[in-house]
N, C-alpha and C positions, 0 to 999 in steps of 0.2 A: 598298567596300574597293578601293584601288587596285591595278591589276594591274602585274606587273613586266615590264620590257623583256626580250624574248626575242631573243637574238642568232642571226642565220643562221650566224655563224662557229662558234658552239658546236655547232650542229646538224651542220654538215658535219665538224667535228672528231670527233664522236662516230661519225658515219656511216663515216669512214675510219680508225677505230682498228683495223680487222681487219688480219691479216697479208698479205691479197691482195685486191685489188678485183676482184669477179667479172665486171663488165661495164663497158664504156666509158661507159654511160649515167650511171654514178654520178660519173665524172669531169667529164662536162658539167654534172651537177647542182651540183658544188662550184664549178665555173667560173662558173655562173650566179649562185650565191650571193655569191660574192666580187666579181663584177663589178657586182652591183646597185648602185643609186645610192648607198645608204648602208651596205650590208652588214648592215643591221639590220631586223628585222621588228618593228614596234611596234603592239601591240593597242590601247593607250590611253596617252596622255601621262601622266606621273607627275611629282611633285615629289620630287627626290632629297633625302635627308638628308645634311648634310655629315658627312664621316667624322671622328670624333673623333681628335685627334692623340695623345692620351695613350695609352700602352700599358698595358693592364690585365692583370696576371698574377695569378691566384689561387694562394694559398700553402695548403699543408695545415697547419692549425693544430691538428690533433688526433692527432698521432702519439704514441701512448703517453700514459699518465696523467702529468700535470705537465710533459711535454716539449713543445717547439715548435721543430722544426728551422729554422722561418723566423728564429728568433733565435738567432744563432750562438753556440755554445759551451755553452749552458745544459744541453743534454741530456748532457753529459759527467758531470754530477753526479746525474743522475736515475737511479741504480741502486743496488742493494745490494751490500755488501761483506762477505764472510764471512771471518773469521780462525780459524785452527785452532791448537791447542797446539804442533803439531810444526813450525811455521814456523821456519826457520833464524834465529838471532839476527843482526841486522845487525852488521857489524863496527864501525860507529860508534855503536851504541846505548849510551846512558849510563845508568847505574844511578841509581836514586833511592829515596826512602823507600817502604816498602811492598813492594818487590821481594824475593823469596825466592830465595836463592843456595845452591848446594851446593859445598862445599869438599872435595876428595878428595886424599889423600896416599897414595902407594904406594911400595914399595921396602923400605928398612929400616924405615920406618914405615908402617903402613896404617890409614887412618881415612877416614870419610866422614861430614860433619856439615852440617846445614841451618842457615841463618842468615837472619833477616828484618831488613832494613835499617830502622832506626827513623826516626822524624821528623827526626832531626838528620843523617841519612845515615850512621850508624855501625852496626857490628856489634860484638859483645862476644866475644872469644876468651880462654878461660881461661889463666891464667899470663902473659897479654900485656896484656889490657885492651881498650879501645875501639879500633877501626880505622875510619878515615873512607873510605868507598867512594863517597860522593855525587858524582854527575856525572862518573863515571869509566867508560870502556869496559871490557869483560871483560879485554882484554889489559892495560890499565893497572892494573886492580884485582888481576890475577895478580901483576904485578911488585911491587905494594905488599905483598901477602900474603907472597910469598917473602922480601922484605927483613924483614918483621916477624917471620915464623914461623922464620927461619933463626937466631933468638937461642935457639930451643928445639930446633929440628932443624938441626944444623949441615951436615948432608949435603945440604941443599937448594941450598948455594952451592958445593959441591965441583965439581971439573972432571968427575969421572966421574958426577955427579948420581945418587948411589945412592938418593936420595929425590926423586920427582916430585910436582908440585902442579898441580891443575886446578881452575878455577872454572867453574861452569855455572849458567845460570838455571834456576829450577824454576817457581815460580809468579810471574806478573807482576801488577803492580797497574795497573789502568786509570788513565789521566791524566784529571784534571779540567781541562777546557778551557773558557774562556768565549767565547761567540760573541755579537757585538753587530752592529748594523746591519740590513741587509735580508736576513737569513737566514730560511728558512721557520720554523724553531723557535729563536728566539733564547734566550740564556740558558746555563747550564752543562750540559756533556754529557761522559759518560764516554767517552773515546777510547782505542783500542788503544794501547799504549806504543810500538809500532813505527811509528806514524803520523807522516806529514808533513802539510802543510797540505791538499794536494789530497784525500787520503783522509779527513782530518778533516772537511772540509766535507761530503764524501759521507756519512760516518757520522752527521753531525748532521742529515741530512734533505735536504741540497741547498739551492739558492738560488732566489729568485724572480726573475721576468724584469726587475724594476725595478733589480737590483743591478749594480754595476760588477764585471766580471771582470778589470780591468786596473789597479786600485788597491787591491788587498786587503792589509791591514796585519797583521803579526804583532807583538804588543806584549808585552814582558816587563819587569816591574818599573816600568811606567809609561812606558817608552821604546819607540819604534818600532824593532823589531828588523830588519824588512825589509819592502819594498813588492813585492808579487807582481803580475806581469802574465801571465796565463795564455795570451794570444793567441800569444805566442812558441812556447809548447808546442803549442797547437792546430794552428798552420800549418806548423811546422818540425820539432816533436818535441823541441826543445831543452828539457831539464829544468833550470830555474834555481831550483828550490825545494826539492828533496828533501835538499838539503845542510843545511837547517835543520831540526833535530829538535825537536819539541815536548817541553816538560816540563810538569810539574805547575803549574798556575796561569796559563799563558800565555793571552793574549787575542788572538782572531781578529776584527778588525773589517772588515766587508763594507759599504762605502758605497754609496749609491744612485748610479745612472748619471747622468752629466751631459751626455753628447754621444752620440746615436745616429743613425745615417742608414740609409736603406733604398735597396739597389741592386737592380735587376731588369732583365730583358730578356736580351740576348745575353751573359750571364756563366755561368760553370759552376755556381756555387751562389749564386742570388739570396737575399737575406734582409736581416735588420737587423744592423748591425754597429756595435760601440762604437768611438768614436774618442778619442784623447787629444791633448793639446796637442802641436803640432809635426807632426801628420800631415796628409797631402794626400789628393786624390782617388785617386792611383795606390796609396796604401796600402789604401784600401777595395777597389780592384779586386784587389789581391794577396790579401786576406782572403777575397774570393769566389772564389778559385782561378783568377783570370784570365778573359780574354774567350774567347768561343767563336770558331771559325773564320768565322762569319757576321757578327760583330760589325762595326758601322760605326765609322769613326774619329770620327764626330760623336756627342757625348754630350749629353743634355739633363739639366739639373738644375733641378728644381722646388724652389726655396730658400725658406727662411723666415727673415725678419729677426729676430734676437733682440729680445726685448721691450725691453730697455734701449737698443737702438739705433733703435726705431721712432719716426717722427714721428706717425703715425696708423695705425690698423688697416686702413685701405683699401689701403694699400700694403705690408702685412705679408708678402705672398708674391708671388713673381715667378719667371720662367723664364730660363734662359740656355742658349746653346749653346757646348759646350766641345770643342775639338779634342783628341784623345787625347794628342797631343804636349805639350799644356800641362797634363796631369794631375798632374805632379809639382809643380806651383806652384799648383794650385788648392785653396783652402781650402773647408771645408764648414761649415755651421751645424747645430746640433742640430735634427733634424726634417726635414732635406733629403731629397729623393728623387732618386736617380740613375737615369736611364733610358738603357741602352745599346741603341740601335736596331740593326735588321738592315740589311745592305747592300742587301737587296731583291733583286728578280729583275732580271737584265740580259739583254735580248734579244740573242742572238748566234747564232741558228739559222735554218735554212730547213726546209721541210717537203716531203716527196716523197710523192706518191700514185700508185696505179696499178700497172702491170705491171712491178714490180721485186720482188726477193726479199725485201727487208726495208724496207718503206715506214715512214716516221716522220721525226722530227726529227734533224737533223745540224748540227754547228757549221759556220759559213760563213766564219769568219775565214781569209783566205789560201787559199780554196778556189775552184775554178772549177766550172762546170756538170758537166764531165767527172768531176772528183773525186768530186762527190756521187753522180753515177750510178754509178760504179764501186764506191763504198762500199756503196750500196743493193743492188747485186748484180744479176746477170742478163745484163749485156752482154758478160762474158767467158765465158759458157756458150754454146757454139755452138747447141746444141739449144734452149735456152730463149730465146736471142736472136731466133730465127726468129718467136717469138710477140710480138715488140714492134714497134711502129711507130717504128722508130729515126729515120726522117726526119721525124717530127712529134712533137716534144717541146715542151710549152707551159709557159712561165714566166709567172705572174701576179705583178704587182708593184704596191705602193701608189703612189698619187700624192700630191701636196702635201696633199690633203684626207684622206689615210689610207684611200682606197677602192682596192680591187683593179681599177682601170680599165686598167692598163697590161698589155699581152699581148705577149710576145716568143716567137716561134717559132724553134726551132732544130733541127738534127739532132745525132745522136751524133757524127758525123764532125767537126762544127764546134764541138762542146761545149766544147772546151779554150779556145776564144776568147771564151766568154760568162762574164763576171764576174757573180757573184751579189750580191744584197744581202740584209740581214737581213730576215726575215719573208717572202721570196719563197715562193711555193708552185709546186712543180714537178709537172706532170702528165705521166704516161708512159702512152701509150695502148697498148692491146692489138691485135695483128693477129688480128682475129676470124677471118678466112678460114683461117688456119693452125690456130688452135685448134679450130675446128669441123670435125672430121673426121667428117662426116655419114654415119651408117650406119644399116642396118635389119638385122633378123635374120629368118630363116625357119626353122621347126622342125617336128618331127613327122614325119608320113608323107610326106616329100619325098625325091626321089632325091639331091639334093645340098644338105642342110641346112647352115646356117651363118650367118656374119655377112658382109654385102654393103655395099659402098660405095654411098652415095646421091649419085652425082655431080651430079644435076640434079633439080629438081622435076618433077612430073608423071608419076612412075613409078607405074603401076597395079599392082594385085595380079595381074592377068593377066601383065603383063610380068615381075614379080618370080617368078611361078611358072614361066615359060618359062626364065628365067636359072637357076633352081634345078633344072631338069630335069623338072619335073612332079611328079605324084603316084606314090607306090607303089601296088601293087595294093590296099592297105588304105586309101588316101586317097580323098577326094571333095570336090568343090566345096562340097557341102552341110556338110561338117565343118570348114570353115574358121573360126578365131576370130581377130579382129584387135584388137590393143592399140596404143594411140597415146598420146603425151604430151599432157596437158592442163594448161595453166598458168592459175591464178587468182591474184587479189590479194585477200588477206583484209582484214577490217575494220581490222586494226591496222597494215595496210601491207605485211605480209610477202608475199613472192612464193612460191607453192607449185606445184611441178610434180609431177604424178602420172601414172602409167601407168594408163589406163582402157580397158575392152572397148568397141569401137565395135560397135553393133547395126545390123542390117539393112543390111549392106554388100553390094555385088556385086563381080564381078571388075574392073569399071571404077573402082573407088575408088582415089584417089590417096594413097599412103602418104607419111608424113613422117619426120623424122629420128628415129631410135631406136624406130621402130615394130616390133612383134613379130608376125609371121604364124605361126600354129600350125595345123598340119593334123592333127586328132585322127583316130585310126583309126576306120573304119566299125564301128559296133556293131550287130549283127544282132538287136537287141532294142529294146523300148520299155519305159520305166520309168514306173510309175504310183506316186505317193506322196501321202500325205495321208490324208484322211478316207474311205477305202475299207476294205472288210472283209479284203482280202488284198493289201497293197501290195507292190511288188517289180518284178522284171523279167518281161516278157512277150515271147515270141517274135514278131519282127516278120514279118508277111505282107503282101505288097503287095496293096492293095485293101481291107484291113480299115480301117474308118473309126474316128473317135474314140469313139463310143458303145459300140462292141464291146469296145475295150480296157478301158472302165470295167467292162463286165459280166464280162470275164475276170479283173478284179481283185476280183471279189466284189460289185460294185455299191457304191452310195452308203451310207454310214452315216447315221443320223439327224443332223439339224442341219448338214448340209453347205450351204456357201454356194456354190450352183451358179453364181451370177452372177460369182463371183470365180475361177472355174476358169481356168487359163492353161496354155499349152504353151510349154515351153522347148526351142527347136530345138537341134540338136547344135552349131550355130555360135554359140549363146549368145543368139540372137534371142528375145524374149519376144512371144507372141501371145495376146491375150485371146480367150476363147471366148464367142461370143454364142449365147445359148440357142435362138434361133430358127433357127440354122443348124447345130446339133449334128450333124445327119444327114450334112451334106456336108463336114465338116472332115477334110482328108486328113492322114494321119500318114506319117512318115518313120523310117527306122532311126535310132536313137540319140536320138530325141526323149524328152522327159520331160513327163508330165501331172502337174500339181500341183492337188490338190483340197483347198481350205482348209475348216476347221471354223468354225462359228459360236461365238465365245467367250461369247456371251450367248444361249443357246438358249431361255431363257424369254421373250425378247422376240418378240412377233408382229410379223412383217414383212409388211405389207399388200402393199407393191409386189412383194415376191417371191412372195407367194401368188398375186397376180393374174397375174404373169408365168408362174407354173407352170401355172395353169389355161389361159392362152392357148396355152401350148406343147403341152399335152395335146390341146386342140382342134385345133390345127394339125396334129399328128401324126395324129389321127383322120381328119381331112379327107384327108390324104395317103393313108392306108391305104385308106379307102373309095374313093378315085379309082382306086387301083391295082386293087382288087377289081372295080370297075365295068369297068375296061378289060379285065380278064381274062375277064369273062362275055360281052363282045360278040363 
C-alpha cells in the first residue's frame, strides 16, 4: 500500500494553532520547516491520481413516500387534502346537477324548502314550474328566483322589500372528473365541487416523476379549455389556474415530460427542472432559486445531443464552458447537466506566529508589516511589549520555487516600511529574559520565609538560609526538604515539568528556578509503622539505636520482610536498613521506620532464612566477645 505525502507545512500549522507560542524554540522549528529544501517530508514516492473534474453532489432521493425534492415541484401534490361541510361557498361556485339547495323566504311570507337540481339543471317550484339554475352562481340563482317568485310574492320586488329571499347550498354532489396521461391513478375520480385543477390532481393521488408540470390541459366538451404551467405558481406564487372551476365531466390531461435538465453545484436549490420551448439557461437558474454567493461565473454544461441530431453515438455527449453573462442566450437539451462551480479559495493572507496577543491569519492587501503587528496585538501594550524582541522580527517568504527560502529581518520601528506579500510567515520572538523572573521560595521554620529572586545561578541552600535569616528555634538542618522542577519529554513528544523532592541534599546544593525549600519543625519523636505489634510515635532519646525502637513498638509481627525495612529521614531521604548493621544504625528526631509485611507468607524464602541465621550468629559472637572482655 502506498504511503501518503506528509507536509511539514501542515505540521507547523497545527503546532502553531494555539493562542500563544510558549517558547522561541517553536518559532525556530517552523522557521526550519519552512526553509527546508522542499518544505515537504516524503516517506515514500507515490503516484498521484488525477482529480476528477466533475462535481458529484448526492441528492436525497427518499424524503417522504412518493416524493423526491430533487425533482422540482412534484412534492406539492404528494399530500392529503381534507374538506369539511362547513367550508364557505366560493363566490364563483357554479351550481350543477345533483346539488341540493335551500330556498328561504321571510317577511310577509315565511317558508323554507329544499330542492335538488336535476340532471337538466332544473328545480321545480309549485305554481311556477321548472326554473333553470344550471351553471349559475348563488348570487345569480337568487336573482333568477326573485324574478320568478315575484309573480306569486309581489312584495319581493317592492322598494321596502317586506319579503326577503335567500338561497344557500345544503348538500353538494361530488364532481366526476376524468384524468388521463401520466397521473398515478388514471381514470375517473370523484372530486370535491369546490376544487380547481391543483387540488383536483392532489385528490386524485398526485403525479408521477415522468409527467410534465408545465403543459397540463383542462378539456371540456372535446376542446382544450386551458393549458396550465405550475412553475409560475411554484416560483412566484402567481395563481393562474384557480379562476377555472371544474364541472362535471371535465377531463384533465397530464402529458409526459419532454425536456428536463439537472443543475447542481453552487445554486440555492439543486435538482431536476422541466424546460419548455423558448427557455434558456438563466431560466433554469431562476427556478433553482439563483446562484449562491460562492458561485463562479464560469458554468459547465454536460450536454446530450438529441437522437435525431446525432451523426453517431460516439459523439452523443460533450461538455462546454459557458460564461454566466451568456446564460440568457444559452439553450439546453433534454438530459443536460449544468454544473455551477465554486470560485474556490483565493490566497490573500499572511500568517503571524509567536509573541503577539492574537496569532493567526490576516488579510495582507494594502497592509504593511506594522499594520499586521498592530492588529495581532501586544505592541501598544507597554507591559506586554517588554516581553517582545521588537528589534528582531522575522518574515519568511517564498521564492520562485515556492519554498520559504527568503528571510527578511525587521524591527517594529521600521515595520511601516516593510511591504508584505501573500503567504508570508511572520515570526515574533519573545524576550525570554523579561518573561523569566526566576524565583525560589523558602518556607516553614524560617525567620524570614517567602519568595526570593534568583538573580544568578549557583545559589546554595546555605546562602538561601542566610538570606532568609536562618532557622527558628524549631528548625534544623536535618529537617530540610528540597523540591525542584524536573522536565521530561514523554513518548508522545509532550514536555512535562513537575515539582519533585530532591533526596540526599546538603547545604551546598545549588537550587534552581521555582525551587521550594521547606524547613519542617523538629519533632521530638520517632515514628514506627508497618508490621509491628504497636505502631505509632515513640519518644526520641539520644543514643537509642534502631533495634530498640522496634522493641519499643512491640517487636516484629510474623511474616515481616526484614530485608526490606527502611528509614525515612525527616528531610525525606530514604535509607535502606542492612540486617548485618542493625545494631549500629543511628536514629534522629523526626525519623520514620517502615516495616513491610510479606504479601505471600506461605512462600519459604531460603535467602532470607539464611540471612537470619547468619545475623543471629553474628550477634551471638558479638555478645560472647563482650562477655569475654568483661571477665578479663
